[in-house]
N, C-alpha and C positions, 0 to 999 in steps of 0.2 A: 540318052543321058543316063548315067548310072545313078542309082538311088540307094540310100541306106535306110533301113527301117529298124527302129527299136521301140520298146514299149515304155511309155511314160504315163504313170498313174492310170494304167488300164487302157490307154488309148494309143494306137499305133501312130507314131509321128514320122513323117517322111522328110528326110533331109536331102535336098539336091546336092550332089557332090560335083563331079567333073566328068567331062566327056572323054571319049577314048583319046589317049595321047600316045603317039608313036606305036600304035598297035596294042596298047595295054589299057584296060579300064581301071581307073583309080577308085579307091574306096570300096574294095571288094567285101569288107566286113566291118561292121561297127565294133565288134568285140573280137572274139577268140580266134583260134587258129594258131596263135603264137604260143610257144612254150615258155614258161618261166625259166630263166637261166642266168648266165653270168654276163651278159652285155658285151661291151667292147665293140670291135668291128663285126659287122654282120657277115653272113655268108658272102664269099668273094663274088663280085659281079664285075661286069665290064662297062656298066653305065656310068653316069656322072657321080662325082664325089660329093656326098651330102653329109654334113656334120650336124648332129642334133645335140643342142646344149640346153639342158633343162635347169630348173632353179636349184635343184639339190638332188643328190643321190641317196640321201639318208631317209627318204620318205617314200612310203608305199604308193602315194599318189603319183609321184614323179616316176617311180619305177614302173607303174602301169603305163604312163606316157611313153617311156622308153621301150616297153614291150610292143606298143602299137607301132612305134617307129621301126623297130626291128622287123616286124612282120611286113610292113610296107617295103622296107629295104629288100627283103627276100622276094616279095612279089614282083618288084620292079627291077631287080638285079642291079641295084646301085651299089657303089662302094660307100659304105656307111660307117661312121664313127659316132658312138654314143658317149656323151660325157656330161659333166656338171660338177659344180663345187659340192662340198659335203654339207653346206648349210645355206639356207636362203638369205642369210645376212652377209654372205661373202660376195659382194659386188665386184671387188677387185679380182677375185678368182674367176668370175665370169668374163670380165674384160680380157684377162689373159687367155682364156679358152677361145674367145673370138679371134684374138690376135694369132693364136696358134693355127686356127682354121685359115686365116689369110696367108700365113707363112707356108702352109701345106698346099695352098692352091686349091682349096675347096671350090666346087662349082656353086654350092648353095649351102646356106645355114638355116636350120630350124631352131629358133631361139625362144625359150621361155624366160624372159628377162626379169631379173630381181629388182629392177628399177625402171620407172617410166622414162627417165631422162639420162641416167648416168652412163648408159651404154650407147647413147646417140652418136658420140664421136667415133667409136670403133665400128659401129654399124655403117656410118657414112663412108669410112675408109674401105670397108669390105665392098660396099656397093660401087664405090668409085673404081674398084678393080674388077668389076663385072660379076661379083658374087651376088647371087640372088638371096634375099633374106625373107623368110616367112616367120612371123612372130605368132606365138601361141600364149594363151592364158592372160598375159599382161601386155597390153598395147604399149608401144613406145611412141614418143612424141616427134620422131623423125620418120621419114618415109621408109616403107618396106613394100615388098611385092604383095603381101596379103596378111590377114590376121584371122586366127581361129580362136574363139574363146567364148565363155559364158558372158551374157549380159549381166554383169554383177549387180547393177542397180535393180534390175527386175528380179534376180534371184534373191537379193536381200529383201525385197518387198515380200516375196513368198515367205521368207523366214519371219519377218515382222508380223505378217498376217497370221501365221501359224502360232507365234508367241501370243498374240492377242487372244486367239481362240482358246489357247491353253489356260491362260491366267483368268479369262472370263469363266471358263469351266470350273476353276477353283475358287470362284467368287472374289478374285483379286484383280479386277480390271484396272484398278487405280494403284497397283503395287509398284515396288521399286525393282529395277532391273539393272544388272551389270553387264558390261561388254568386255569380253576377254579377247584380246587381239594378239597376233603373233609378231607383227612388225609395224612400226610407225611409218606412215607416209606412203606405203605401197598402194598404188592406185586401185588395184583390184579390191583391197581391203577397205579403202576409203569408200569406194562405190558400194560395197556390201553394207557397210554401216549406214551410208546415206539411204539406201533402199530399205534397210531394216527399220530405221526411224520413220520413214514414210509409211511402210506397211503397218507398223505398230500404231501409229497415230490415226490411221484411217478409221478404225473402230474402237480403239482404246486411247482416246486423247488424253486421259488423265494418268495413264501409266508414265512413269518417270525413269529415265536412264540416269542413274546416280553416279556411275563411275566407269571409266574406261581404263583397263589395265593392259600392259604390254609385256609379254613373256619372252621376247627375243627368240622365239621358236624353240623354247626350252620346255619340255613337258613337265619336268619337276618344278620349274618356276611357276608354270600355269597351275599345277596342283596346289602349290602353296598360296598363290594369290587368291584363287577361288575359295579354297578352304578357309583362309583368314577372313574373307568377307562373310562367308556363311556362318562363321563363329561369332563375328562381331556385329552382324546386322541381321537380326531375325526378321526385319521388314522386307528383305530381299526375296522376291518371289519368282525371279526369272534370270537366266544366264544366256546371253547370246555369245557364242564362240565362233570366230570368223574363219578358222581353218582347221585342218586335221590335228595339228599340235594342240591348239586351244581346245578343241572338242574332246580330245583324249584326256587332256589335263582336267577339264571341267567334269567329265564323267568320273574320273578317279576321285576327285575331291568330293563330289556329291555322294559317292559310295562311302568314302571314309567318314563323312559327317552324317551318314544315314539321312540325307536330306531329300531323297527322291520323292517323298510324299508331299513336300511343301514347295519344292522348287521345280519349275519347268525349265528345261534346257534345250535350246535349238542350236545345232552346230552345222558348219559346212564340212563336206567331204565324207569319205566312207572308209577310213582305215579300219582294219579288223576290230580294234579296240572300240571304235565308235559304233560299229555295227553291233558288237556285243553289248554296248551301252544301251542301244535302242531295245535290244531283246530283254535286258534286265530292268529297264526303266530308269537308269541313271541319265540317259538322254531321251528326251521326249520325241525328237525328230531330227533328221539330218537332211541337209540340202545336198543332193548328190549330183556331181558333174560327171563328165565322161572323158577322163584323161587318156584312155586308150585311143579314143577317137581323135583327140588332139594330136597324138603322136603319129597315128596312121595318116591322117589327113594332112598333117604338116609335111611329111615326106612326099605324099602324093602331089601336093601343091608345089613343093620345091622342084620336083621332077617336071611338072608342067612348065614352071617358069624357065628352067634350064633349057627345055625343048622349044621355047619360044612362044608358048601359049600364055594366056592371061588368067591367073587364078582368081577366085572370088575375092573381092576386096575385104569382105568381112563375113565370117561364117560362125553362127552361134548355134551349137547343138542343143542348147537349153539345159535346164536343171530340173530335178525331180525331188519332191518332198517325200521322204520315206519315214514311216512311223512303225510302231510295233505290229500293227495289223497287216503290214505289207512286207516286213523285213525278210520273212521266210517264204514268200510266194515265189514259185519257180520263174515267173516272168521277170523278176528282178535279180536273179542270181548272177547273171553275167555282168550286170551293171555294178553290183556290190562286190563281186569277187573276180575282177578281170585278171588276165595274165600279167605278170610282172617280170622285170629284168633289171639288172643294175648296170650302170655305165662303167 
């Protein structure tokens, strides 16, 4: 069995991937090997046709997932198409992309769905025509061949526990906290917030989340929302940002308001602006996932399914809490700066 290893908070974590399929071993690398580039169809292959549809192409998180998919496509010699809508709010655009995959006669689809249920109908149509579907990041509520993604409740708990530690350290364990979110109702974000509240309440039961704000995946809107709260509510001592857009917006607002000394901010993901925020202190910590792994493993499992093997039902690569003491350590460099490509 092939295994992938990567470093998480100083401890090597082994993730079982998949056995040899049709003479190829899947999951050759958790990170690099792929170059950043322009996306689209991968190197021509003679293998199955696999379409990768991510949540958006305007985000470095999803560009890293596409880079992982591209590398897997090259390793397995599949005929690969990389695509996605320009925004995570464009559910209709994703539906059309899946419909295009059905029309083209794709053998498999790797899908990071922008909704837990809105794509169920088109996914059912794809599977009814024999197309294998592997979902990543956000599970859907209809059947698929496999799912790869972070346990977002657990990762949210990590964020909440870190927030508690930070506000306790500032003598504000009973302080007010705001929640900056990118989209309403998306299950991964609901789970992150659920976990955050659980992790925070564990040792900071008197801390209070006083407001949840939705920025519609618009960084400038996030900056304005967080900035307005910081100006109007001096009692706010913490910001929880549930994705890269929210985290980048929170970091910018905290910098503009010169609030880094009084406000602890914990965000998900690791866009360059968020990593810089950790370095500068506008973000106290980031919860880092592994989108490159999502993309590589998604294509690997799609390849398995097309070849008649059974992929893992659920694979969670875990999340890592990165703070200023860790952000420039060599062992985290590939996790924080993976290859990227555009669809």
